[in-house]
C-alpha angles and dihedrals in degrees: 000000000000119000119251111215122213109199127210121201088262089066089065096035092052097041106253109189111235103215095156131060090220098087124131140178139164125261092244091067090076090070089062094053101091103156125074096237097054092043090051091050089050095048093046092049091052093044093049093048095246093115130049119200109210138179120226127233113247095240090067093047089051091052092051091047090053091054097045092048089059094047096042091239087124084080091062109029123090124216091259089052092051093047091048091053089046090052091053090048092048093050092047090050088053090058100262122141099236133194120180118215109211141132091200109114094202091055089047091050092055092044090051090053090049093046093238113145119242140177133195126227099211100006132065093226135239123307103198138033119256138194125204128222133183108239134177110240090212110045095012094232112162118228133200117260091252095055098132102208134081093217135055119267089213107045104006095238122138120277116229136183111252122201115225119192112228102180 
């Protein structure tokens, strides 16, 4: 069966060569294409029929949100990123052989957890699976993902996102 490619903005930004006509992305990716060259590649791919722009059913977005909340990737993924992962999940659930093209490590982390194949354009890709936690750089207190402030309630130091290797 032919591979179905799901393309992140980095595929266009970093010059992924569309050799297949089974390429898909989500409408929100266009907001991440800021330079003229990547926007032109995107527009030409759509116009020539090499790229389908597809919305995702909410049930798949909900499933992805459940996964990224557990891993802490919700702290790092944008709405276009989440919808792109959900598109890959939806297509794979529909029986497609999917490969996501992205250089975004947070997207790759979630895809690795979900056992969805991925490939980078300029990067080799992640090796392990990581979680993310909010941690105070002063007293090292860990905070819940929904902690609303940028500084620690105890010592006043900045809160940062710490990567924790899972496997």
